[in-house]
C-alpha positions in Angstrom: 94.9 179.0 138.9 92.9 181.9 137.5 89.3 183.0 137.4 87.6 182.8 134.0 84.6 184.2 132.3 83.2 182.2 129.5 81.8 183.8 126.3 78.4 182.8 125.2 79.9 180.7 122.5 82.1 178.9 125.0 79.1 178.4 127.3 77.1 176.9 124.5 80.0 174.5 123.6 80.5 173.6 127.3 76.8 172.7 127.7 76.8 170.8 124.4 79.8 168.7 125.5 78.2 168.0 128.8 74.9 166.9 127.2 76.8 164.6 124.8 78.8 163.3 127.8 82.0 164.4 126.0 83.7 164.9 129.3 87.2 165.2 127.9 86.2 168.3 126.0 84.0 169.6 128.8 86.8 169.3 131.4 89.3 171.0 129.0 87.5 174.3 129.3 88.1 174.3 133.1 91.8 173.4 133.1 94.0 176.0 134.8 91.1 177.8 136.3 89.9 178.2 139.9 86.8 176.2 139.0 88.5 172.9 139.0 90.1 171.0 141.9 92.1 167.8 141.8 91.1 165.3 144.4 93.2 162.8 146.4 90.0 160.9 147.1 86.2 161.1 146.9 83.6 159.9 149.3 81.2 157.4 147.8 77.5 157.3 148.5 78.4 154.4 150.9 80.8 156.9 152.7 83.8 154.9 151.5 87.0 156.7 150.4 87.6 156.1 146.6 91.2 156.9 145.6 93.3 156.8 142.4 94.8 153.4 141.5 91.7 151.7 143.0 89.3 149.8 140.9 85.6 150.6 140.5 82.4 149.7 138.6 80.4 152.4 136.9 77.0 152.1 135.1 75.8 154.3 132.3 72.3 153.3 131.2 72.4 149.5 131.1 76.2 149.3 130.4 78.6 148.5 133.2 82.2 149.6 133.0 85.1 148.2 135.1 87.8 150.8 135.6 91.2 151.3 137.2 91.1 154.9 138.5 93.8 157.3 137.4 92.4 160.8 138.2 89.6 162.5 140.1 88.5 166.1 139.9 85.7 168.4 141.0 84.4 171.2 138.8 82.3 174.1 140.1 79.2 174.4 137.9 76.6 177.1 138.8 78.0 177.3 142.3 77.8 173.5 142.9 80.6 171.0 142.7 80.4 168.1 140.3 82.7 165.1 140.6 84.5 163.4 137.6 86.5 160.2 137.7 88.9 159.1 135.0 90.3 155.6 134.6 91.7 152.9 132.3 89.0 150.5 131.1 89.0 146.8 131.8 87.7 144.6 128.9 85.7 141.5 129.6 86.5 138.5 127.3 83.4 139.3 125.1 84.6 142.9 124.5 87.6 141.6 122.5 86.5 141.3 118.9 89.4 139.3 117.6 88.5 135.6 117.5 91.1 134.1 115.2 93.1 131.0 116.1 95.5 133.0 118.2 92.7 134.1 120.5 90.7 130.9 120.7 91.7 130.5 124.4 89.4 133.5 125.2 86.5 131.1 125.0 87.8 129.4 128.1 87.8 132.7 130.1 85.0 133.3 132.6 82.9 136.2 133.8 85.5 136.9 136.4 88.3 137.6 133.8 89.2 141.3 133.3 91.9 142.7 130.9 93.3 146.2 131.6 93.4 148.2 128.3 95.0 151.3 127.0 91.6 153.0 126.7 90.7 155.8 129.2 87.4 157.4 129.9 85.8 160.0 132.2 82.8 159.2 134.3 80.5 161.3 136.4 80.9 160.4 140.0 77.1 159.8 140.2 77.5 156.8 137.9 79.7 155.1 140.5 78.3 151.7 141.6 80.9 150.0 143.8 84.5 149.4 144.5 85.9 146.2 143.0 89.0 144.1 143.6 91.1 142.9 140.7 94.0 140.6 141.5 96.5 138.7 139.3 95.2 135.2 138.7 98.3 133.5 140.3 97.2 135.0 143.7 94.3 132.4 143.6 96.5 129.4 143.0 96.7 128.4 146.7 92.9 128.3 146.9 92.8 130.6 150.0 90.9 133.5 148.3 87.1 133.4 148.0 85.8 135.1 144.8 83.0 137.4 146.0 80.7 139.2 143.6 83.0 142.3 143.6 86.2 140.3 143.2 87.8 139.6 139.8 91.1 138.3 138.4 93.3 139.3 135.5 95.6 137.2 133.3 97.1 139.9 131.2 96.7 143.5 129.9 95.3 144.1 126.4 96.6 146.7 123.9 93.7 147.6 121.8 95.8 149.3 119.1 98.2 146.4 118.6 95.6 143.8 119.5 98.2 142.1 121.8 98.1 140.6 125.3 100.9 141.1 127.8 101.8 138.4 128.7 100.8 136.6 125.5 98.1 133.9 125.6 100.6 131.0 125.3 102.0 132.0 128.7 98.7 132.1 130.6 98.4 129.7 133.6 97.4 126.1 132.8 97.6 123.1 135.1 95.5 120.1 134.1 96.5 117.7 131.3 93.4 118.9 129.4 95.3 122.1 128.8 92.3 124.3 129.7 93.1 127.7 131.2 93.3 127.8 135.0 89.9 128.6 136.6 90.1 129.4 140.3 86.4 128.4 140.8 87.1 124.8 139.6 88.2 122.1 141.9 91.6 120.4 141.4 93.4 117.4 142.8 97.2 116.9 142.9 98.7 114.0 141.1 101.3 112.3 143.4 103.3 111.1 140.5 103.8 114.2 138.2 102.8 116.9 140.8 100.3 118.4 138.3 97.0 119.7 139.4 94.1 117.9 137.7 90.4 119.0 137.4 88.0 116.9 139.4 86.2 116.4 136.1 89.4 115.1 134.4 90.5 112.9 137.3 88.4 109.8 136.5 87.3 109.6 140.1 83.6 109.4 141.2 81.9 112.1 143.2 81.9 109.7 146.1 85.6 109.2 146.0 86.3 112.9 145.6 84.2 113.6 148.7 86.9 111.7 150.6 89.7 113.4 148.8 92.0 113.4 151.9 92.0 109.6 151.7 92.9 109.3 148.0 96.4 108.6 146.8 95.8 110.1 143.4 97.6 109.3 140.2 96.3 111.1 137.1 95.2 109.1 134.0 98.1 110.4 132.0 100.6 108.9 134.5 98.6 105.7 134.7 98.8 105.3 130.9 102.4 106.2 130.8 103.2 103.7 133.5 101.2 101.0 131.7 103.0 101.7 128.4 106.4 101.4 130.1 105.3 98.0 131.5 104.3 96.8 128.1 107.6 97.9 126.6 109.4 96.0 129.3 107.4 92.9 128.8 108.3 93.0 125.1 112.0 93.0 125.8 113.3 89.6 125.0 115.9 88.0 127.2 119.0 87.2 125.2 122.0 85.2 126.0 125.7 85.4 125.2 127.7 82.3 124.9 130.9 82.2 127.1 132.4 78.8 126.8 129.9 76.2 128.2 128.1 78.8 130.3 125.0 80.9 129.4 124.6 84.4 130.9 121.0 85.8 131.2 120.5 89.6 131.3 117.3 90.7 132.9 115.6 94.1 132.7 113.8 95.6 135.8 112.5 99.0 136.7 111.1 100.7 139.8 108.8 103.7 140.1 108.9 106.2 142.9 106.5 108.8 144.0 107.3 112.5 143.8 106.9 114.5 146.9 104.3 117.3 147.0 
């Protein structure tokens, strides 16, 4: 590290970048000087430790940003230290402009969906609002995690340059026969026949029945239809006979259906 004295031109450029909130340019003037310090953590206004790799919400004006933190620094400005936090931006579903056929499934996402992008941005530490939690959506499958206001889930990362998701949309989690994206806030019931989780709203069961869900032996409508179709086909099978001398042999067709274990 080295001490530095800025020229009047540099000072003007520094103040301009600060006024315009061009923090990338602003910080570049302080790199490799004794006026900048890298931080392992910062204390929030709530006296919490905020560290790199954690997730946080920042607000600038009326716009909220959700961020995965990658770097934190302090810069000495006029004998006072100012904190700056850099991170990768999470997009909400509405932040993704592409709405062609390939991205139609985004309409089924919720306000709890976040997609980590390749975009990075610096924030003044004073614009920090709160820590947030962002977990992979498959962590919510068992239904043991409660989604608080500061808790979000992610299905994929989003590359803004290539306009691609990783994993791609066709690999996102789906359970019910309706093929809608999995939503941890919705209620599901397990079909005992196909072992598929079905939305309450797609189950065909009344609210009264679903209140006593532990007493229901549930078979989804798709399995009921499939079973009925099999029975119809079997009823249409005609018995036929083969002559063997004076005797007539009858061949019958029977089937049985077993339940799959959970």
